[in-house]
C-alpha positions, 0 to 999 in steps of 0.5 A: 815291459812292452807287449805286442799282440799280432796276427788277430782281428782287432775290434776298434771303434772304427771297426775291424782291423784285420792286419795290425797289432796292439801295443801295451805297457804299464797297464795302458794301450800304447798304440793300436796300429795297422802294422804287425811287424814285430818290434825289437824288445817287445814280448810278442803274443801271436793271436793266431787269427783270432779276435782281439776285443775290448774287455767287457764291463760287468755292470749288473751281477750279484755274484759268481764263483760260488759267492754273492756280494750280499755276503759282505766279505772281502772273500765274496767280493774277490772271488765273484769279481775274479770269476767274471774276470776270467770270462772277460769282464775286466771292469766290475760294478758289484751289485747288491740285491735288496738288503739291510742298510747295515749290509750296504755300509759293510759292502761300501767299505769293502768296495772302497778298500778294493777300489783303492788297490792298484789296478783294481777291476772294481770301479764302483758299487751298484745297488738294486733296491731296497726301494722296489715295487713289492708286487714286482719283487721277483727274485729279490729278498722281498723281506727287505723291499721297502718304501723310500726313506730320504734321510736313509739314502742321503746319509748313506750316499754322503758316507761313501764315494763308491756308489755308481748306480742305484735302481728303484721303482719310479712309481714309489712316493719320493722316487723322483726326488731320489733320482734327482738327488742321485743324478746331481751326485753323478750316480746312474739311476735305473728303473727296476722291479716296477710296473710304471706306465708311460706318464710315470716313466716320462716323469721318471726320466725327466727326474733322472731315471735314465736307464732300465734294468734287466729290460722286460724282466720284473716289469710289465708289458702291454696289458688290459684293465677290464675292457681297456688296453694300456702300455706297460713299462716296456713300451714306455721305455721304448717310447722314451728317447734317451733312456738306455736299457740292459738285456740279460742275454743268457739264452733263457731270460729273453728269446732271440726275437726279443733280443733282436727287437730291443737291439733294433728299436733302442740301438747299440748306443742305448743297449747294454748286455748284462748277466744279472748273475747269481753266485752260481755263475762261473761254477760247475754247480747244477744244484742250488744250495739256497732253498729259494732257488733251483737251477734248471735248463741253464738258468736260476729259478724261484723254487716254485718255478713262478719266475726266473731269479737270475742268471748263471751266465758270464759276459762272454756267453752274452756275446755268443747269444747275441750273435746266435740271435742274429746280431753282428759280432761287432755290435754285440761286442759294443753292447758288452764293452763300449756302451756300458762303459759310456753309461757307467761313466768310465769310457775315458779309461774303459770299453774300447781298444784305443791309445791311452786307455787301460790295457783291458784286452780279450782274445776270443777264438772263432767260436767266441770262447775266451782264450786270454784276458789281460786286465790293466796289462796283466794276464789273468790267472786260470784263463785258457791262454794261447801260450 
């Protein structure tokens, strides 16, 4: 059936379209037009002056809705993905924390099965670890963090088609070869849980590390050793032209000043918004059922309060927080949709409202609260809709 959304502010790659409509049918956007006259035979959706924007790309989240992807069950995957979907994340790359390779094989099998379902919101697997700097493990499962094993990761990658991103610490022995191999396979490689400095970051970028996970978190900034000063990973990433970043804009991991600084220095085209969400995201949970964590002040912390462990945010909250930090709404939306779609290599289908792309559409009210979500043209259940 042809569906027409009218009477809203439409966000397009060219900017805002204040009078127009979005037409969708069979899971695709048929047209984004400046004409808002109702078409005969179309199902008409009145956006009532609200924002019509692209679906968000969830490129780094460990769980949601009470489940973690490392549970390696279909229920965990479906529940977590759907939880984020109801908050506007129409495309999802489930994230696996450091775990055993036995679990990675299980997760890959589930991911492939769900990807093969018609109109699936899952477009690949994101692995964070286990090849991380043990000193920077933070909220990761430290007992699984390990050195790089070439045979191990090659055997795994060759066994599956779903891996789209893998994060590691570039200072580890074998990391450059790891990145080069994954790059040649078309897999995004990101620096994560690292203390690499400028020369190491330069070599890493050349080898294939083109992205920085949860920027500023689990990586050092400017520091001293004895009487001398050294750039940290943060400054090194800023200085590396072409290396993209992601920000946990949950209102806790980074203050508004740092959000604005990263936006100013890296720009919209190199900055993504991510939740880095744990299982508690998208729930009303106020107490952790995991003894390692506590939930406090809207964020998840290690139980001893030594570090933040992950967020409980959803993608719509990221957009609201960037706007509160002083970033224009259009740029915040691009960092939640268009830019991550490009970086994850799915911008031929996702990330913007354009003719021929998937009908992944979100309506947000003037307070930037979700009012409706369509994923591949289908209205998502349990969303606060307009009708």
